[in-house]
C-alpha positions in Angstrom: 23.4 58.9 165.6 22.8 57.4 169.2 23.0 53.6 167.5 26.4 54.0 165.3 28.4 55.5 168.7 27.0 51.6 170.3 27.7 49.8 167.6 31.6 51.5 167.3 31.5 50.9 171.1 31.1 47.3 170.7 33.6 47.2 167.9 36.3 48.9 170.1 35.8 46.1 172.9 35.9 43.2 170.5 39.5 44.2 169.3 40.2 44.6 172.7 39.5 41.3 173.8 40.9 39.9 171.0 43.8 41.5 171.1 44.5 40.3 174.8 43.0 36.7 173.6 46.2 36.6 170.6 48.7 37.5 173.0 48.4 34.2 175.1 48.8 32.6 172.2 51.6 35.2 169.4 54.8 34.5 170.6 56.1 37.6 172.8 59.0 38.7 170.7 61.9 37.4 172.3 62.8 34.6 169.6 63.0 30.9 170.7 63.9 29.5 173.5 68.1 28.3 174.0 68.8 25.3 175.3 72.4 24.6 176.7 73.3 20.4 176.0 76.0 19.0 177.9 77.5 15.4 178.0 81.1 14.5 179.6 83.4 13.3 177.1 86.8 13.0 177.1 88.8 16.1 176.4 90.4 14.7 173.4 86.8 14.6 171.7 86.6 17.5 171.8 87.7 19.9 168.8 87.7 22.9 169.2 88.4 25.3 172.6 87.7 24.1 176.5 87.2 26.7 178.9 87.8 26.3 182.3 84.0 26.2 184.5 85.9 29.5 186.8 86.1 31.6 183.5 82.0 31.6 183.6 79.5 34.0 184.3 77.8 33.4 187.6 74.7 33.1 185.2 76.4 31.0 182.8 77.8 29.0 185.2 74.1 28.2 187.0 73.3 27.6 183.7 75.9 25.1 183.6 75.7 23.6 186.6 71.5 22.8 186.5 72.3 21.2 182.9 74.8 18.7 184.9 72.3 18.4 187.8 69.5 17.1 184.7 71.1 14.6 184.2 70.1 14.0 180.9 71.8 17.4 180.2 69.1 20.0 178.5 67.9 23.1 180.3 66.8 26.2 179.7 69.4 29.8 179.2 67.3 32.5 180.5 67.2 35.8 178.5 70.0 37.6 180.9 72.3 34.9 181.0 74.3 35.1 177.2 75.2 32.2 175.6 77.5 33.6 173.0 80.7 31.6 175.4 79.2 28.1 174.5 79.7 29.7 170.9 83.1 30.2 170.8 84.5 27.1 172.9 83.2 23.1 172.5 83.7 21.7 176.2 83.3 23.5 179.8 86.4 21.2 182.4 84.0 21.4 185.2 85.0 19.1 188.5 88.1 17.5 186.9 85.6 16.3 184.3 85.4 18.0 180.4 81.7 18.5 178.6 81.0 19.0 175.6 78.3 21.7 175.3 75.9 23.0 172.4 73.5 25.4 172.2 69.8 24.7 170.4 66.8 26.7 169.7 63.0 25.4 169.6 
């Protein structure tokens, strides 16, 4: 009987260890990362609605400004920022320029 408790104890420890190791390599359950891509264009090149930068939430403004500042126009959208505004519109008017906006997942 004493041996079986040791075997059970070791098995439990191994399972716990495997669980910790697996959690480091498995997806976190929040889905794929979302990215905002921006590109400066002429406003007539955008086939949908263009929204003013001022109409974005502070979080959306921060993501947009970061994408513009990076030059390549790609920035990860944090979990707490709603990306749906970029699904409903196709461009943002910012500092007298128009930017095409696209959201993608990785």
